C-alpha positions in Angstrom: 125.2 162.2 122.1 125.6 164.9 119.0 125.8 162.9 116.1 122.4 163.5 114.9 122.5 167.1 115.6 122.9 169.7 113.3 126.0 171.5 113.6 126.4 175.7 112.2 129.1 176.1 109.3 130.8 179.2 110.2 132.1 179.5 106.9 128.4 180.2 105.8 128.1 182.7 108.4 131.4 184.9 108.2 130.7 188.4 106.9 126.7 187.2 106.2 125.7 190.7 107.6 128.6 192.6 106.6 127.6 196.3 107.1 123.9 195.9 108.6 122.8 196.8 111.8 121.3 194.4 114.5 119.6 195.0 117.7 120.4 192.1 120.4 118.0 191.8 123.1 118.3 190.6 126.4 115.9 189.6 128.9 116.3 192.2 131.5 113.3 194.7 132.5 114.2 197.3 130.3 113.3 195.7 127.0 109.9 196.9 127.8 110.7 200.1 127.1 111.6 200.0 123.8 109.2 200.3 121.0 110.5 197.4 118.3 109.1 199.8 115.4 112.1 202.0 116.0 114.2 198.4 114.8 112.4 198.6 111.9 114.6 197.0 108.8 117.4 195.7 110.9 118.2 192.0 112.3 116.4 191.1 115.3 118.5 189.1 117.9 117.4 187.9 121.2 118.4 185.1 123.8 116.2 182.9 126.1 113.0 184.7 127.0 112.9 186.9 124.5 111.0 184.7 122.9 107.9 186.5 124.8 108.8 189.7 123.8 105.5 189.9 121.6 107.5 190.4 118.0 109.6 188.2 115.7 113.5 187.5 115.9 115.3 186.7 113.2 118.0 185.2 115.0 117.6 183.2 118.6 119.9 182.2 120.9 119.2 179.6 123.8 121.6 179.0 126.7 121.9 177.1 130.0 119.8 173.8 130.3 119.9 173.9 134.0 117.7 177.0 134.0 114.0 176.1 135.2 112.8 179.2 133.5 114.1 177.7 130.2 112.8 173.8 131.2 109.4 174.8 132.4 108.6 176.3 129.1 110.7 174.2 126.9 107.2 173.9 124.8 107.5 177.3 123.9 111.1 177.0 122.7 110.3 174.0 120.6 107.4 175.6 118.8 109.4 179.0 118.5 110.7 179.9 114.9 112.6 182.9 114.3 112.8 184.1 110.7 116.6 182.7 110.1 117.9 180.6 112.5 117.5 179.5 116.3 120.9 178.2 117.7 122.1 176.7 121.0 125.8 176.3 121.9 127.5 172.9 123.3 128.5 173.6 126.9 130.8 171.8 127.9 129.3 171.1 131.4 126.9 168.5 131.4 124.4 169.9 134.0 124.3 173.1 131.8 124.0 171.6 128.1 120.9 172.0 126.6 121.7 168.7 124.5 122.1 166.6 127.6 119.6 167.9 129.7 116.5 167.7 126.6 116.0 164.6 124.5 116.7 165.4 120.9 117.6 168.9 121.9 115.7 171.9 121.0 113.5 171.0 118.0 114.6 173.1 114.7 117.8 174.2 116.7 121.5 174.5 115.3 124.1 173.6 117.1 127.6 175.2 117.9 130.4 174.0 120.2 132.0 176.2 122.9 135.0 176.3 125.1 134.4 176.9 128.9 136.0 180.3 129.9 138.5 180.0 127.0 139.5 183.7 125.1 137.1 185.1 123.1 137.5 183.8 118.9 137.5 186.0 116.0 138.1 182.7 113.5 135.1 180.9 114.1 135.6 178.7 111.7 138.6 177.0 113.5 137.8 178.2 117.1 135.0 176.8 119.3 132.9 180.2 120.6 134.4 181.2 124.4 131.9 180.5 126.9 132.1 183.1 130.0 128.8 182.8 132.1 126.4 184.2 130.0 124.8 183.3 126.7 125.0 186.8 125.5 128.7 186.4 125.2 128.4 183.6 122.8 126.3 185.8 120.3 128.4 189.1 120.7 130.9 186.4 119.4 129.4 185.2 116.6 127.4 188.6 115.2 130.9 190.6 115.2 132.1 187.5 113.0 129.0 187.8 111.0 129.8 191.2 110.1 127.9 193.4 111.3 128.3 197.2 111.5 126.8 198.4 114.8 125.0 196.5 117.5 122.1 197.8 119.6 122.0 196.5 123.2 118.7 195.9 124.4 117.5 194.9 127.9 121.0 193.9 128.9 120.7 195.6 132.3 123.2 193.3 134.4 120.6 193.5 137.2 118.0 191.1 137.9 117.0 191.9 141.3 113.4 191.4 140.7 113.6 188.9 137.7 113.5 189.0 133.5 111.4 191.4 132.1 109.0 188.3 131.7 109.0 186.5 134.7 109.1 188.3 138.4 111.7 186.4 141.0 113.9 187.1 143.8 117.3 187.7 141.8 119.1 187.0 145.6 122.1 188.9 145.6 122.1 189.6 142.2 125.9 189.3 141.7 126.4 191.6 138.8 130.2 192.2 139.3 131.4 189.0 137.7 129.1 189.7 134.7 130.4 193.2 134.5 133.6 192.2 134.4 133.1 189.7 131.8 131.3 192.0 129.7 134.6 194.6 130.1 136.9 191.3 128.7 133.8 191.6 125.8 134.3 195.2 125.0 138.2 194.9 124.7 138.1 192.1 122.5 136.0 193.6 120.4 137.8 196.6 119.9 140.9 194.8 119.5 140.0 192.1 116.8 136.5 194.3 115.3 137.8 197.9 115.0 134.6 198.9 112.5 132.0 197.7 114.5 130.0 200.0 116.9 128.3 199.1 119.7 125.8 200.8 121.7 123.4 200.5 124.5 119.2 201.6 125.0 118.7 202.3 128.4 121.3 200.9 130.3 121.1 200.2 133.7 124.5 198.5 135.3 126.1 198.4 132.1 127.8 201.7 131.6 131.2 200.6 129.5 129.0 201.3 126.0 128.0 204.5 124.4 124.3 205.3 125.4 122.1 205.5 122.6 118.7 205.8 124.2 118.2 209.3 122.8 117.9 208.3 119.2 114.6 206.1 120.2 111.0 207.2 121.6 110.7 205.4 125.0 107.4 203.2 125.1 105.6 204.2 128.3 103.7 200.4 128.3 105.2 196.6 127.9 106.1 195.4 124.4 104.8 192.0 125.5 101.1 191.9 125.6 99.3 191.9 128.8 98.1 188.4 129.0 101.2 187.4 128.2 103.3 189.2 130.6 100.6 188.1 133.2 101.2 184.5 132.2 104.9 184.7 132.9 104.4 186.5 136.6 102.0 183.6 137.0 104.0 181.2 136.2 107.1 182.1 138.5 104.8 182.3 141.5 
């Protein structure tokens, strides 16, 4: 049942951050190379495990209710309070829909509808967000709709052979070809619909279709999360 859930009013999000800069954090291991001080004054956006990265996000997006890394730490996701908003997309697949897997959904979350494998949408006031395998594509559609002028991608490695920055695990066959194909689809969408938006990437691994902006920042030698929190993540995945 979604009757009691709070839903996003995209009319209020359109152009909200016009001309601003966003740093969008994924959960890839290279997130540990980025010094968060370099993002001062910008909007910080993250997905899933980035709540453990050691800094406060402005926006958090959570996806995939079947992911054990999410379900096993549900208390942390309930408790996390980003500065602006916490978002969850309603997945058409019941086994992956957080609102079906977690009674009452995640505390404090605002929800939005998605369409599986549909076209990406530039008119979110009328169309659901197109969902293509990764929560990152939900986020990119929404950030573009918000009017950001530039988006830095951090920790979007598209290569999880040894896990995420926070949880070590065997990534199996690490099939990244499908994910990279979807990123190509996203880039084409942005190039067509948001001609003034610039998307760049820092410390790229497998994702190479965006301009490499690593040279703009100092490389951080230690981890952005505390040793204790990172160690806890490793213990939980053993």
